[in-house]
N, C-alpha and C positions, 0 to 999 in steps of 0.2 A: 150305635158304636162306630167309631171311625175305623176304616180298614184301608190298608195300602196294597192289598192283593185283590184280584178279581174273583168274584164268586163263580160257582160252577156253571150257572145258567149262561154267563157271558161266554164261556167256552163253547157251548153249543152254538151260539149265534155267530161264532167266528169261524165256523168250519167251511164256509164257502170261500174258496180262494183259488188262485192260480200259482203255479210254481215252475221251477226251472227243470226239474228232472222227472224222468218217466215214472219213477215209483211214487211221485207226488201228483201226477196228472190223473187225479181221480175225479169222477163225476159224483158230487154229493147226492145222497139218496133221498133228499127231500128235507123238509123242516121237521125238526125233532123236538119232542118233549123229553125232559130229563128222565122221567120214570120209564119211558118206553124206548130208550136210546139203544142199548146194546142187544138188539134182537137179531141182527144179521151180521155176516162177515163184512159186508160192505160198510155198515155203520162203524165197525171196529177200525177198518182201514181209514175211513174219513176222520175219525177221532184222532188217531195217531199221526195222520198226515198234518193236522193242524199244529202238532208239536214240532215236527221237523221244519215246518214252514217258518218258524221264528229264527232259524239258524243262518240262512244266507243273507245276501244283500249287504246293507251298510253297517249295522251295529255289531253283530257277532260275526267275527272273521271277515269283515269288510273294512271299510275305511275307519269307522269310529273307534273300534277297539285298538286300531293300530296307532292312533295319536299317542297312546300311552308309551309307545316305544321311544318317544322323543327324549327321554331322560338318559339314554345311552347313546353311544357314538356310531351306530351303524348307518344312520342316514340323517339327512337334513330335510326340513320342510321346504318344498320347492316353491310354495306360495304362502303369502301371509295368512295366518289363521289366528283365531282368538284364544287358542289353548296354550299360550306360552307357559302358563303355570305348570303344565305337565312336563315340559322340557326342563324347567328350572327347579323342579321338586318343591314347588310352593302351592300345590293344588289344595283346594278346599272341599272337593267332592261335588261341587255344584257345576263344574264344567259340563256342558250339554252332552258330550260324548260319554262321560262317566255316568251321568244321570240317566241317559237314555238306555244304556246297556243294563244298568241296575234294574230299571223299571221293566224292561223287556223280559229279563230273566224271571222276575217274580210274577209280574202281572200276566204274562202270556206263556212262558215256558214251563216253569216249575208248577204253576197252579194247574195247567192243563194236564200235565203228566200225573199229578196227584189225583186229580178227579178220575182219570181213566183207570188208574190202579185201584182206587177205592171201588169203582163200579164193577170192574171185572172180578175182583176178589169177592164182592158181594154176590155176584152172579154164580161164581164158582161154588159157593156154599150150598146151592141147591141144584146145580146142574153142571156137568162136565163141560169145560170150555172146548170149542172147536180148535183145530190146529191153527187157524188164522187168529183166533182170539188169544190162544196161548202165546203165539209169536208177538201179537200186539202187546200183551202184558210184559213180555221180555223187553220189547222196544221201549215201553213206557218206563220201566225200571232203568234202562240204560240212559234214556234222555233225561229223566229226573236226576240221575247221578251226574250227568254232564252239566246240566244247568246249575246244580248245587255246587259242583266243583268250581265252575266258572266264577262264582261269587265267593266261595269259601277261601280260596288262596289269595284273592285280591283284597279281602276285607277282614279276614279272621286272624286272631292271634292266640297265643297260648292261654292268655288270661280272659279272652272273650271271643266266643264264636260268632257265627252269623245266624240270622233267623231261619228256622226250618221246622216244619211239622209234617210228618207223614200222615195224611188224612186217615188211612186205614187203621192207625193205632189209637185214634181218639174214641174213647168209649161213647157209644150212642151216636157216633158219626160226627164229622167235623162241622163246626157251627160257624165257620167263616171268621173267627176271631183272628187277630193279628198273631202270627206265630212267634213264640218266644225265641230269643237268642240262646244258642247253646252255650254252656259254660266255658267251652274252649273250642278252638277250631279243630283240635284233635278229636273231639266228639263228632263234629261235622264230617271229618274224614272217615271216622268209623262208620257212620251212617251211609256215606257215599260208597264205601267198599262193600257194605252189606247189600246195597242196591245192585252194584255191579256183579256181585256173586250170584244174586238171583237172576239177573239178566243173562249171565253166561250159561246158567243151567237151563234157561227157557228158550234161548235163541238158537237158530240153526247156524251151522258153519256157513261161511260166505259162499262156498261152492254149491250149496243147495238152492241158492236163489236163482230164479230165471232172469233173463236179460232185463225185463221191465222192473224187477225188484232190487236190482243192484243199487247200492247206496243206503239201504236199510242197515240198521245195527245188526251185528252178528257176534258170534262167540269171540273171535279174535279182537274185535273192536272193544269188547268189554275187558278182556285181559290187558290190552294195550293201554286203555285209559286207567286201569287199575295200577299199572306200573308207574304212571305219572303221579297219581294220587299218593301212592306210597312214597315216592321220591320227595314230594312236597311235605308230606307228613313227617318224614325222617328228619327234616330240619328241626322240628320240635322234639322228636323222639327218635334218636339214631338207631334204636332197636328195630325200626321198620325197614332199614336198608336191605336185609336179606330177602324181604318180601318182593322187592323190585327184581332181584335175580330170579326168584321163583316165577314171577309173572312172565318175564321175557323168555325164560326157558320154555314155558308152556306155549308161548307164541310160536317158537321154533318147532318144538317136538310134537305138539298136539295139533297145531293149526297151520303148519307149513309156511310160516312167514319167513321171508329172506330178503336180501338186497336184490333189487333189479339190476341187471348187468349194466344198463345205461343210465347215468345220472340225468342226462338231458331229457330222456323220454319220460321222466317222472312228471314233467310239466307240459306234456304234449296235448294238443287239441285233437289228436287222432283217437277216435273211439276205441280202436283196436289196442291202444296203449293205456287205457284208463285203469284196468284192473290187474296190476302187476302183483307179484308176491310181496312187494314192499308195502302195498296198500294195507293199512289197518283200518282206517276210517277216513272218509272225506265226504265232500259235498259235490256231486256231479252237476256241473253247470253247462248248459247246452247251447248258449248263444242263440243264433238263429233269429226267428221272428219274434218281435216284441208283442206282448199282450198285457193288459192291465194287471198289475200285481205280480209281474214277473219276479222270480226270486233268484235270478242269475247273479254270479259273482262279479262285482264291479271293480275289485281291486286292480286287475290287470289294466283297465282303462284309467283308473285313478293315477297309476304310476307311469303311464305313457306320456311322452312329451306333450305339453299343453298345445292343443289344436293339432297335434299329430302330423306336423310337416305338410299340412294340406296344401299350402301355397306352392309346394314343389312337386305336386302330383298333377296328372292330367285333370281337366275339369270334371267335377262330379265325383272324384275319389277323395279318400281321406277319412279321418275319424277324429272325434272330439275327445282327445286325451285331456286329462286334468293336470298332470305334472305336479302332483302334490307330495310325493315322496321320492327323494333322490339319494342314492348311496353316497356315503362319505368317503373321503380319502383314507380315514382310519380303517374302515372295513376293507377297502381295496388293498391297502398295504398289508393287512393281516392275511388276506387271502393270497397275496402275492408271495408270501413266505414259502408257499408250496411249489413254486415254479421248479420244474425239473431241470431246465437249462436256461441260460440267459436269453431273454426276449421271447420265451414261449410260455403261453398261458396253459394252465391245466384245464381240464374239461369243466371242473366245478366253477372256477373263476370266469371262464369264457361264457358259460351259460348264465351265470348270476348277474354279471355287471357288464354293461356296454360302456366303453370309454371312447373318447374322441378318436375318430378315424376307423373304428371297428366296422367291418362290413356286415350288413344284414339286409334282408329282403322285406320290403314294405309295399303292400298292395301290388305285388308282382314286379316291383321296380327295385333295382339295386341301389342301396344307400350306404353311406358311411356316416356313422353316428356323429351328430353335432347338435347343439342346443342353442337356441336364440331367444328363449323365453324365460321369464321369471328368474329365480335364484340360480346363479351359475354354480353348479357343483362339480362339473366335469364328467359326470357319470349319469347313467340311467339304469334302473332295474331291468335286467334282461331276461329273467326266468320265464316271463309270460308273454313273450313277443311272437311266438309261433302262430298264434291265432290271427295275426295281422299280415301274414306272409302272402296269402293268395290274393290275386287280383279281385276275386269276387267274394272276399271274406265277409263283407257286410251282409247280414241275413243268413250266413252259414256258420262260420266259426266266431263271428262277432255279432253282437245284437244289432238289429237294424234300427234301433232307437239311439242315436248318438248322444242324447242327453242322459242316457243311462248306460255308460260304456262298459258293457259286460261281454265276456268271451266264453268260449267253450273250453272247459278245463275240469279235471277231476280234482277239486280243490283239496289239498292234503291237510287234514286236521291232525291226524296221527299217522306217521309212517314208521316203518320198522327201524330205519336209521336212528331216529329219535330214541326209540326204545333201547337199541343197542348202546347208545351213548349214556342213557340212564343206568343201564347195567354196568357199563364201564365205571361210572361214577360210584356205584355201589361197591364194586370190586376195590376201587381205590380207598374207599372208606374202611374196607376190611384189611387194607394193607397188601392187597394182591395186585401189584402193578403188572404182573405178567398176564393175568387174565384180562385186565383192562386194556393192555396193549393189543391183545388179539382182537378184541372187539373194535378198537379204534382202527387198527390196520385193515380190517375187512372193509371198512368204509373208505379208507384212503386208497386201497388197491382198486376199488371200483372206478375211481377217477384217475387212475394211473399215477398216483403219487407215491413217493418213496415211503417205506414204513418208518415208524418212529423209533424202532428198536425193540428190545426184548421186554422192557418195563416202562410203563407209562408214568408220566408225572401229572400233577394238577394243571400245569401249564399246557400240556398236551390235550387234556380234557377240555379246558377252556377254549383253546384254539379250535378244536374239532367241532364242538357244539356251535361256536360262533360262525364258523365257515360252512359247515355242512348244511345247516338250517338257516343260513342267512336270508333275510328279506322275505321270509315266509311268515305270514300272520299266525300260522299254527304254532310257530315257535315264539314263546314269550321270552326273548332275550333280556328284556328289561327285568323281568322277575328272576331270571337266572342270576343276573348281576346283583340284584337286591338280596336274594337268599344267600349267595356266596359271600356278600359283604357282611351279613349277619352271622351265618352258620359255618362259613368255610374256614379252612386252615389258612395260615398266613400267606401261602403262595398264591392261592386262587383269590383270596380276599384282596390282595394288592392289585391284581389285574382287574377285578370288578370295581374297586374304588377308583381306579384310574379312569374308567368310563363314567362313573357316577359323579365325579368331581371335575371333569374337564369338558371343554367344548369339543364337538366334532369339527374336523377340518375339511375344507373343500379344496379343489384344484382349479385354478383359473387359467384361461387361455387368452392370448393376446388377439387372436382373430377368430373368435367363436362364431361369428356370423357368416363366415366364408367356408363352406364345406369343400371347396375345390383347392384350397391352399393348404400347405403343410401346417399342421397345428404346432404352435409354439407355446410351451408351457410357461405360464407366468409364475408369480410367487405363490407359495402355499399359504393360505390364509385361514384363520379360524372362521368358522361360521359365526356370523355376527348375532349372537344371542346373549341374553343376560347371564351373569355368573350363576352357577348352581352349586349348592352345598349339600352334600349327602347327610341325612339324619336318619337314624334307625327307625324312627316312627314311619318313614316313607316306605318301609317294607310293604305296608298296606295303604289303602286309600281311606279317607274319612267318608262316612255315609252322606248322601245328598241331604241337605238341610230340609227339603220338602218332605222327605221320607221320615225324618226324625219328628217333624211337626205332626205329620199324619198319624204317627204311631202313638200319640198321646203319652209319650214318655217311655214306651216299651223298648224302643230302639235306641241303643246307646253306642257312642264311639268308644274304642279302647281308651284307657286312661291317658295314654301318650298324646292323644289328639284333643284332649279337653284342656 
């Protein structure tokens, strides 16, 4: 029988690996046979670590999944790539970045979590699980939910869900057949929430973890992810919006989540600033010394100026930035609406975007931002530059392999500000603009911005999500625009459609190659990309054709893609 998922034995063979963070730096306990696997706590730790290991690097929350953001106007592609169909809403599902993420989720992520849950539940039938095994079971439920959610909202519709089977529910044990598609993505969301509820009941609170285990799933991570799942589910079923409010309330009242006082410190490479109250879940990336299979986050190096101004540094210094994502003029102008006074940037804009002439420190040297390579956008993503400030950053805060430009950062997958804005959206859906304004103003006050007033509008919500979470791969702004274009009211739908139907713009300078001269702004030009036309079928992606072929007819696209 043809299969497009990996059977359990391949999971065991994949457990020897290296990774970026301390809680994954385990020493495998030897070669295992399936039937004798979960005999020690060390084996449980090895098993769950293999599931975390599929999250970092390039595909999930690195470069590949971020190509999907090209269909909205927050950035331009700084270098020529082969994925223009993603920016023009003409994708067919076979783009390598889509294909690779899909395969990684099913073949490595979901399947490994399924196997761990099945085996631990089977063991639990005859023997009480240890504390570590119980935690491992909670982590497996959380990660299965996370992988499942990653595919569900990107491929599922009301009329046809995504493939999923919980191994432990199959009578007689799972036989490695291709999982059936759920009848609706709402059924997928129901199963995801069920896993998250189990995870929340089994996991410790974050504060119970020791230093070497920080980064593992915890109760607040489960509640935070649940708030996002309910928000996406509510597009198809508005009765789920109150559940978003309940989840975010629990984050505050039960788990002590709150906004960190400093917006800039959220993206720090200082270990002392990794674990703020705003952290709900993220991937700690440690930079430092390279070793084979390193799982560090490459996105900070991907958006760094191509070749990293190496020619302007003393010999032997510099870093191999890739220059592949650059902020657009559209995003800069949206964020500039928050300026408190003429000519002064707010903290959020100053941290998020470098524009020509902005001062920064690079390898211990004072620089003013300029760009002489690739597409001229006039800007660079600034959120992740701290790791390159120290003269000796290579091998400490930046990975010492310049062909894999990774840095030290606690990569935010879900932070509390995101959840607050989801709660504000839920309040707006309930007609409670006052409560929505209180959540939005909490975020604005943190960056020293003027409050929006006593009652929020949909325009306020759109602006705040776009600006607060700008240029973070954890924030799927493209999907925000897509879901608002389909499910939103006329106010926010118009804003979303403006992005989905128009080019991003860039800002040109007449003397971009001379950092010592005053910069003269040239004409504002559209980023030269083909015309895009929004179609509601583009709310989701079509499946990779190779997966449809391998499924022997079991995997089908929604009717709108046929």
